[in-house]
N, C-alpha and C positions, 0 to 999 in steps of 0.2 A: 521851625523856631527854636533856638537853643535855651536850656534852663540856665539860669543864671542866678548865682547868690551875692547878693550885694553886702557891703562890708556891715551895714546894721542889721543883716540876716532876712533882707527882703528878698524874697523869691520871685523871680519873674520866667515865664515861659511855662508854667505848669497848669494845664488846664483841669476844669472839675472832673473831667472824665479820666484822668490818669495821665499819663505821660503822653506827648503827643508823639504821632510816626516819627521814626528815624531821629529822636532826639538822645536815644543811647545809642553809641558807637563801638564797634568791636575793641578798639582801642580804651574803650571806658571800661570794660568788664576784664576784671584781673584774672590770670591763668589759674584753671583748676576751681574756677568758681561756681559752675554749672554743676550742681549735686544731682545725684540719682533721683531724688525725691523732687526736683524741680521738671523733670521729665515725666510727662503722663505716659500710663501704660499704652503700648500699641501706636506710639506715636513717631517710632521712628521707621521711615520707610527705606525700602532697598535702593531708592534714588539717594539717601542720605549717606550712604555706606560707601566706605573708599572703595575704590575700582581694585579689582583683582585680576587673576590670571584664569583664564578660561581651562576649566577642568579641575581648579583647585577646591578642595572642601575645607570649610571652617570648623575646628573642633579645638580641645584644650591641651594645655602640654601638663607636665608634671605639676607645675605650679600653679595650675588651674587658670592660667591666662590663654587667652585664644590663640589659635595660631592657623596658618593655613597650612593643609597636606595636599602633595601632588603638584602638578598634575602628575597621574601615572602615564603609561603608554598603551597602546591597543592590546587589548586581551588581558591586561593585568586586574586583580583583584584588590579591594580594600578590605586588609585584614587587620583582625586585633593584634597588636604586638604585647598585650599583657597592662596589668595595671602599671601606671607609673609612666607611660609614654604615650603618645599620641598613636592612632592606628597609621599604616603604610601602606602604599601600593605596592603587591608584590607579584610575581610571576606565578601563574597557576599551577598547583603542584601536577606533576607527570600522573596520566591515569590512562586508563583504558585499554592497557598492554595486558593480553591474556598470560597468565600462569603456565608453567609446563604441563603437557598434558599429553596422553598415547591411548593409543587405542591398537591393542595385539590380538590376533586370531589364529585359527589353523588353516594353514591354505588347502589342507586337503578336503576339510568339509567335516570329518568327524573323527574320534578316537574312541579306542575301546577301554572302558572302565572294569576291572575285576569285580566279582560280589563280595561284600562285605570286607573290603579292602581299601584303606586310604590312599587314592592315587594323585600324584601330582600331575597337574595338566601341563600338556606340552603345547604351547602356542609358537609356531613357526614364522609368522609373519605379522609386521607392524606397519600401520599406517596413522596419518595425523600426527601433529606435534612434532616432539623430539624422540624420534624413533631408537636413539642409541639409549633410551632409558631401559629398554628392555632387551634383555639376553636372552639369544636363542640358545646357547650353550648351558646356562644355568636355568632358563625356564623361569626367570623372577624380574620383577621391577626394581630398578635401583635409581631413583631419582637423584639427580645431581644438585638441585636446588631444595635448601632445607624449608619444612613448611607443613601444614596439615592437608593431606590430599584425600578428596573422595575417591574410593575405590570401589568398583563394582564389577560383578562377575556373573554370566549368564549364559545359559544353553538349554538345549532339550535333550532329554534322556528318554529310550523307548525301552519297554520293559514287556515281558510275557504274563505280567500278572497284574492286577488294577489295585494292589495294596503296596506299591515301592515305596521304601522310604528313601529320600534323597538328602543328604547333608553336604555342604561344602564350606569352606574355611580359608581365610587368608591367614598365612603363617609369616610373621614377620620374623625376621632373622631367625628361622627354624622354630619359632614357637607359635603355637597355636593361640586362640584364646581372644582373637581380634574379629570379634563378631558380634551377636546380640546375646548371644549364649554363653554360659559359664564354660563350657567345654571346648569353646571356640569354635561351634561349627552350627551354621544356619540349618534348622531342620524344615524343609520343604515337605508338606502333604498337600496335594493338590488332587481335583478332580482329572482323571485321565482323559486324553484325546484318543479319539479314533476307537472307542469301545473297549470293551473288555479283553478282547484277544490279542489286540496289538497296542496297547495304550502308549501314549506318549506324554511325559511330563516335562513342564517348561520350569526352569529355575531363574531366578533371576533378583539379587539384592545387592545392598552396598553398604560402606559403613566408611568412618573417618578414620586414617590412620595418620600419626606424626612420623617423619622422617628428618634425619639430621643431615639430609642431603651428600652424604659421602658412604657411608657403610651401611646404612639401613636399605633393607630390601625386604619385598613381600612375595610370596607365592601364592598358587591358586590350587587347593585340593578338594578333591571330590571322593564322596562316600555313597553305597547304594545297597540296598537288600533286595534287588529284584532277582536275585537268582541266576547265576552264570555271569558272563560278561555281557554288558549292555555299551551301547553305543550313545556316546556324548556327541550331539549335533550341533554344528556351527559354534563351539563355545567362544565366548569374546570377554577380554578385559580391558575394562574403560578405565583409567585415573586422570585426575586432574588437580591442582591446587588450587584450594580456596582461603588459605588463611597462613599467618606465619606462627611458628611456634610459639 
């Protein structure tokens, strides 16, 4: 039953309990008259929302207004675009590719190191990674990609005494000082293998070195006080990029 107001002010159709069902039609409500305060909390269900596109996400734009983002494509990630703009679906950054690396070693198995003399280690074979970064002619590592590299040198030296002192260093561009000691050398004091008559000492350690990717190079040098020439067995140099400069 419709509500009517006669000319003399008489209202008909209004029951004691309030407005009867269907007495107020959509056309009777002025535009923009349902305010936020008239809607109860947690009263708007998903079914009451306007339909959207599968895969879209509702967020806010720079004006604070709701906006739909997406859908992206398979494999894309939702990333922040910073303050003042909604997030966006973007391709995942490239990753997983290993940086340049090299393993250099001596093909003959051992080299002779004179007593109390710094000697550059000559490694004549390369394997793994970019083998062109190691020069047999100059016996040095010259990476063609700039960055910070972990460099490691290792080997085993035999001696005629049990108090052998072994040092080794990486010399960058002909200069020492690229190790844990101020003089540019690793001091190795280790218990000998094989007893006191023919002990063997294993040395191995590494450090981080920065390269410019063009002219920077590093060489491996060894020093010992074992008396006379000693054999350095199975020397090996390993390097791989771990970070940018």
